[in-house]
Structure formats: structure tokens, C-alpha cells
C-alpha positions as CSV (number, residue, x, y, z in Angstrom):
1,K,-5.3,23.5,18.4
2,Q,-4.6,20.5,20.7
3,W,-1.6,20.2,22.4
4,Y,-0.4,16.8,20.3
5,Q,-0.7,16.1,16.7
6,R,-1.7,12.7,16.1
7,R,-1.0,11.9,12.8
8,V,2.4,13.6,12.1
9,A,5.5,11.4,12.0
10,I,9.3,12.5,11.8
11,T,11.5,9.3,10.5
12,A,14.5,8.8,12.9
13,G,17.1,9.1,9.7
14,V,20.4,10.7,11.5
15,W,18.6,12.4,14.9
16,C,18.8,9.7,17.2
17,V,22.1,9.0,18.6
18,H,22.0,7.9,22.4
19,I,18.7,7.3,24.8
20,R,18.7,7.7,28.3
21,R,16.2,7.6,31.2
22,P,17.6,10.0,34.0
23,K,16.3,9.1,37.5
24,T,14.6,12.2,37.5
25,F,12.5,11.1,34.7
26,T,8.9,9.7,35.8
27,P,9.4,5.9,33.1
28,M,7.0,6.9,31.0
29,F,9.6,9.5,29.9
30,Q,13.0,9.0,28.3
31,L,15.8,11.5,27.5
32,I,17.5,10.6,24.0
33,E,20.7,12.8,22.9
34,L,20.2,13.5,18.9
35,R,22.7,15.2,16.5
36,N,21.0,17.2,13.7
37,N,22.1,19.7,11.4
38,V,20.0,22.9,12.1
39,G,19.3,25.4,9.7
40,I,18.3,29.6,10.9
41,R,16.8,31.5,8.3
42,P,17.8,35.0,7.8
43,S,14.6,36.3,10.3
44,L,16.2,34.1,13.0
45,F,19.7,36.5,12.7
46,K,18.1,39.0,15.5
47,L,18.5,36.1,18.3
48,E,21.1,35.2,20.2
49,Q,22.3,31.9,18.2
50,T,21.6,29.3,21.2
51,R,17.9,30.7,21.1
52,A,17.2,30.7,17.7
53,I,18.9,27.3,17.5
54,K,16.1,26.1,20.2
55,E,13.2,27.5,18.2
56,V,14.3,25.6,14.9
57,L,14.3,22.3,17.3
58,N,11.0,22.9,19.1
59,S,9.3,23.6,15.8
60,K,10.9,19.9,14.0
61,L,10.0,17.9,17.1
62,A,7.8,19.6,19.4
63,N,4.4,17.6,19.3
64,K,5.6,15.3,16.6
65,V,6.1,11.4,17.4
66,L,10.4,10.5,16.2
67,Y,9.6,7.0,14.7
68,P,10.4,4.9,16.6
69,H,10.7,6.6,19.8
70,G,8.1,8.0,21.1
71,L,6.3,11.2,20.8
72,C,8.7,14.7,21.5
73,I,7.6,16.7,24.2
74,A,10.5,19.2,24.8
75,L,14.0,20.1,24.2
76,H,15.9,19.2,27.4
77,D,19.6,21.1,26.4
78,I,21.9,22.0,24.0
79,L,24.9,19.7,24.6
80,Q,27.3,21.2,21.8
81,I,27.3,23.9,18.8
82,G,29.3,23.0,16.1
83,E,30.2,25.7,13.5
84,S,27.8,27.6,11.3
85,F,28.3,27.3,7.0
86,S,25.9,29.4,4.7
87,F,25.7,27.6,0.8
88,P,25.0,29.4,-2.3
89,G,22.1,30.4,-2.9
90,D,20.6,30.2,0.6
91,A,20.5,33.2,3.0
92,G,20.7,31.0,6.4
93,T,23.0,29.0,8.0
94,H,23.7,25.4,8.7
95,T,24.9,24.7,12.2
96,S,25.7,21.1,13.7
97,V,23.6,20.8,16.9
98,L,24.0,17.9,19.8
99,F,21.2,18.2,22.0
100,R,18.7,16.2,24.4
101,Y,15.1,15.9,23.4
102,I,12.5,14.5,26.5
103,V,10.6,11.9,24.6
104,F,7.0,10.1,25.8
105,K,7.3,6.3,25.6
106,P,5.8,4.2,28.5
107,F,7.5,0.5,28.8
108,E,5.6,-2.4,28.3
109,E,4.1,-3.5,31.8
110,E,3.6,0.0,33.1
111,V,0.9,1.0,34.5
112,I,-0.7,4.7,33.7
113,I,-3.8,6.4,35.1
114,G,-5.6,8.1,31.8
115,K,-9.2,8.9,31.3
116,V,-11.6,7.1,28.7
117,R,-12.2,9.3,25.9
118,R,-14.5,6.9,24.0
119,S,-16.2,3.8,23.4
120,S,-16.4,1.2,20.6
121,P,-18.2,-2.2,20.0
122,D,-14.0,-2.6,19.5
123,G,-13.1,-1.8,23.1
124,V,-12.3,1.8,24.7
125,W,-10.1,4.9,23.8
126,V,-8.2,6.5,26.5
127,T,-6.4,9.6,26.5
128,L,-3.7,11.2,29.0
129,G,-4.4,14.8,28.0
130,F,-1.1,15.3,25.9
131,F,-1.5,11.9,23.7
132,E,-5.1,10.3,23.3
133,D,-3.7,7.2,20.8
134,I,-4.2,4.4,23.7
135,F,-6.5,1.9,23.0
136,I,-7.8,-1.4,25.4
137,P,-9.2,-4.0,22.7
138,E,-12.7,-5.7,24.3
139,A,-10.7,-9.1,25.1
140,Y,-8.6,-7.3,27.4
141,L,-11.4,-5.4,29.2
142,Q,-12.6,-7.1,33.0
143,S,-14.8,-9.8,32.1
144,P,-17.3,-10.8,32.2
145,H,-18.7,-7.7,30.1
146,R,-21.1,-6.3,27.1
147,F,-21.0,-3.7,25.2
148,D,-24.5,-1.0,25.7
149,Q,-25.5,0.7,22.6
150,E,-27.9,3.1,24.0
151,E,-25.2,4.2,26.5
152,N,-22.5,3.9,24.2
153,C,-20.0,2.6,26.5
154,W,-18.8,-1.1,27.9
155,I,-20.0,-2.1,31.0
156,W,-18.2,-5.1,33.4
157,E,-20.9,-7.6,34.9
158,Y,-19.3,-7.4,38.4
159,T,-20.5,-10.4,40.2
160,D,-19.8,-10.8,44.2
161,G,-21.1,-14.3,44.7
162,L,-24.6,-12.8,45.7
163,E,-25.9,-10.4,42.8
164,T,-24.9,-8.9,39.7
165,H,-23.5,-5.5,39.8
166,N,-23.0,-3.4,36.1
167,L,-20.3,-1.2,36.2
168,Y,-20.2,1.3,33.4
169,M,-17.2,3.0,31.9
170,D,-18.3,6.3,31.4
171,E,-16.5,8.8,29.2
172,R,-14.0,11.0,31.1
173,E,-13.8,8.9,34.2
174,E,-9.9,8.2,35.3
175,I,-9.0,4.9,34.2
176,R,-5.7,2.6,35.6
177,F,-4.6,0.6,32.3
178,R,-1.3,-1.9,32.3
179,V,0.8,-0.9,28.7
180,C,0.8,-4.4,26.2
181,K,2.7,-2.9,23.5
182,I,3.4,0.0,21.5
183,E,2.6,-0.3,17.7
184,F,4.7,2.6,15.0
185,N,4.0,3.0,12.0
186,D,6.1,4.8,9.5
187,V,3.2,7.1,8.1
188,A,5.9,9.3,6.4
189,K,6.6,6.5,4.1
190,R,3.7,5.1,3.3
191,A,1.5,6.4,0.4
192,P,-2.3,7.7,1.6
193,T,-4.5,5.3,1.0
194,Q,-8.4,4.6,2.0
195,D,-7.2,3.6,5.7
196,S,-5.0,6.5,6.3
197,E,-7.3,7.9,9.3
198,E,-6.8,4.9,11.0
199,L,-3.3,4.6,10.3
200,L,-1.3,6.4,13.9
201,P,2.2,7.0,14.0
202,M,2.3,5.6,17.5
203,K,-0.4,3.6,19.0
204,I,-0.3,2.3,23.0
205,I,-2.7,-0.9,23.0
206,G,-3.0,-1.3,26.9
207,T,-5.0,-4.1,29.5
208,I,-7.4,-3.9,32.1
209,S,-8.0,-7.0,32.3
210,E,-6.6,-7.6,36.1
211,P,-7.8,-6.8,39.5
212,G,-6.6,-3.4,40.6
213,L,-7.0,-1.9,36.8
214,G,-9.8,-0.3,35.3
215,L,-12.0,2.8,36.2
216,L,-10.7,4.2,39.5
217,S,-14.6,4.5,40.9
218,W,-14.5,0.5,40.6
219,W,-11.7,-0.2,43.2
220,K,-12.5,2.2,46.2
221,E,-13.6,0.6,49.3
222,D,-17.0,1.0,49.4
223,N,-17.7,-0.2,45.7
224,I,-16.5,-3.7,46.0
């Protein structure tokens, strides 16, 4: 099972309270403050309350997209635990909890290094390992370029003034790109359709059509 879950989304609802980006975090990660009514089932009563709450929160949020705030990574800390209540017919307890969670959401214009995941005539898909829904459209590639159907990859036809060099964008190669925008789709509210397979809760659109962007190997001193 992959560490990420591509097509799981959570409606923000009562979750979000405040968003922060601490100095100790890299820019692509944010710290959001949330409050939620945490239900603890009887099977978790054997655990200390804080540990039980952590397990419930991570099962709800970890590796899921919290619309429209980003991909939830991990619980940072618990700020406040309220009183616990039980309801008739429910053997568990319910507790209001204020906590902070780390989410992945790069800002527009941020430069990130990932790896080429696959290519198609429409563009290039990039992965960061924990998140793979990053797309660089054909129009945002280095120009001039062409798609090689046999190799199933894009080629930058770089000219140094004397001759043309074919620079291939092979899979698993490291690539530097700039974030253009982030698209969110609240898939939890949408009925399944024939196109549901392509509907992603969070998708990053990137570009490499600038000097210094593209495969890291392109910009080594001996290459260009």
C-alpha cells in the first residue's frame, strides 16, 4: 500500500480553525489548527486518553486531502482536550479536541524537486514519493520539444547555436519545477461518473519552461 491515498478527500466542515507556517517548517508544509469532536470506541479505552485521541485523529486524517487545505501528513501536537461525554446507545466517548496538524500544500511560484513518474502526449507527471498528483502540461515544457512515441517520453530539442541536442525526460530522473497553481476538487460531494478516475482531490500544476528548470542533469556544467 502506498504511503499516500490519491482519491480520498475530506470536507473541511468544522475542522479548520487557523493556518500557520512555522519558521521550522519548509515552505511546502503548513501547520493548521483544528478542532474536532473525537469519538473513542471502547476497544481504545485500554489506552491512555491522549494516545487514544492521537490514534483516532491519525486514522481520520493521515494521508488524506483536507479540502481545501492540503494533504494531511502527521499530527503535530494536541493543544486542548475538553470534557468527554457519552450518549445513549453509544458505548464510546466523545471529546472536543483542539490540535495542530502538518499538511502538504506548496505555495504558488515555489520551486520543488521531484522525479519524473510517467509521460503522455498531454505532459509529464511528477512524484515526490509521498505525493504523485503533480502535472506539467505540454505547453509548460522547455521549448522546442517533441513527444517520442516509441520511448514514451518528452524530448527537449536544445540548440547551442551550432547543433541541436536531444535531451530526454526519462522516468525516475530528478526534475526541478515551479508550482503554477494547486487545484482542489471536493470529490466527497460529487457523484461517481465515468470521469471519476481522473478527478483528483488535490492536483499541482507545474512548469519547467524557464532557465534552470527541468531535469537536474540538464543543468550540470558539462551538459549545456
